[in-house]
N, C-alpha and C positions, 0 to 999 in steps of 0.2 A: 607659807607661799613656797614654791619649790625657786629654784636659781633657772631653768629652763622656762617655767611660767613666768617668770618677772622679764627673763631679759627676752622671750616672745613678744610680749606687751609692747616693751620698751620699743623693739626695732620694728614692729608694726606701725606703729605712733610714729617712728621717723621717717619710714616707708611710703606710710600715706602722707605725710605731709611735704615729704620731697617729689612724689607723685603730682598733688596738687601745685606745684611752685614750677613745676617741670625743671628740678633740676634731680632727678633720679641717677641718672649716669656722673656728675659731680659728687654727690654725694656717696654715690657706692665708692668714687674713688676715695675719697676723706675716710671710710671706716676702713679700706683695705689698708691704707696707712696705717690706721689706729692700729688694727688686729696687727699687722708688720710690727711698730713699735712694742706693742702689748708683749710680745715675743721675746722681750727684753728682759731678763729677769729681774733686775733692778724696778723697770717702771712698772712692770705687772706685780711687787711687791708694796710698792707706793698706791697704786689704786686699791689694792685689798688693805693696804695697813689704817686699824681702826686709832693710832697713835698720832698720825699727820692730820691735822687740823683742815677743813674743807678752804681754809682761803689759800694755805699755802699748795694744796692741792690746784685749786684756780690758776695760781701766777705760776706753776710748772706748766700746767696744759697751756695757758696763753703762751709762755716762753718757747713753749714747743710748739703750738700749732698756728698761733695767731698769725694771718697774714699768709696764709698756705691752705687753709682750708676754708670753704664756703662759711659764710656767717651763719648759715643756718644750722650747719654742723658744730661750730663751734656751741649757739647757743644750746643747743641740746645736749652737749656736755656739759654745759656750765649748769642747765636746771638738773640734771643727772646729780652732779656734785651738790646742789645744794639743797638737794634732797636725801641726802647721805645713800644716794644708791650707783656711787662709782663703783663701788668693789664688783658689781656686775657688768662692769662696761667689756670686759675683753668677750664677757659671754655675750651681749648685745651684738657686739660686733659682727660674732659669729653668724648668731640668729639672723642678723640684716642682711648678711651674706646668701643665707641659703634661701630666706624670701623672696630676696629678688630674683635669684635663680628660678624658682617657682615661678612668677608672676612670667619671667622671659623665656619659660620654658626651655631653662637647660637642666643638662642632666649630665651630673660629675660622676666620671668613669675612673676608676683606678685601676691601671694594668702595671702587675709586677712580671718582671722576667728575669730571666739567667742572665742575659746580657742584654745591654743596651738596645733597646729598639731602634731600626732602620727608618727614616723617613716615609719610606716607600709601605713600610708595613703600618705604621702607624696612620698611613692615609688608607690601607686598604681595612683595617680595623676600621676606622671610623666610618669607612662607606656602608661595612656592614651593619655597624650599630646603626645608624641614621634609619638604613635599611628595615630594622626590625622595629617591630611596636611594642620592646619594652623600654624605649628612650623617648625622650621629649624631639621636639624641633629640634634642637640643637643639644651639640654633645659637647662635651670640654673632659678633656683626658688627660690625666695625671699620670704618669711614668715613675715607676722604681726599680731598682735594679737588687734582686737577693741570689747571690750564686745559690745558695742550698736549693735552689730549686732544681737545677741540674739542666733542665731547657721545661720549653712549655711556658704557661702564665697562668698569673691567677686573675682573674677579674674580678672586681668589686665595682658592684653598683647598690644605690639604694641602702637596701638590709640584703642584699642576695651576694653569695659568693661564689662564683663558677673555677671551679680550680682543676687544672688542665696541666698541671705541670708534671713532670718526670718525677719526682721525689713523692707525689701522691699517687702515683700510678705503683710504684716500686713500694709501697706502703701498704695499697690495695693488694697485692703480690702477696707482700709477707703474712696479712692476715689471712688470706686466703688458705695458706698454706699451714699456717698456724691451726685452722680452725676444719 
């Protein structure tokens, strides 16, 4: 079975349980915290390691998260470790957040510009996106800066990319002149 399928199933299980218990926002905080922790290379390798036994992994998870996470989240982590599914935990966390955004109708949009965007430009972009039919009821904007764009922006949403950068326009002119 693929990693994505396994992660999706476990994420859906946790999401459904959190919704039943009215702890969805609390569990989301825990999952985001766990996702952040799993970006640490040593912690990530610990989760993926077949050499470290389950008991040791459980004691490390307890030392790191017990008392900070909701008991439901801790029980979920323990179940996955006991089933030998802890290598999939980073992917489960990512999939949980994705499924949460679908349920809450949140569209994530990544905007890359040549220079940092001003607050006014971000507000204007958010208003345009909310007015369009391509986004859900809520928009979450992630920004990035890439000076190689020269000017303009690149907008990424779902599986679509809209490139309105000066670098792209120059590339288009170059292609048309060469052909």
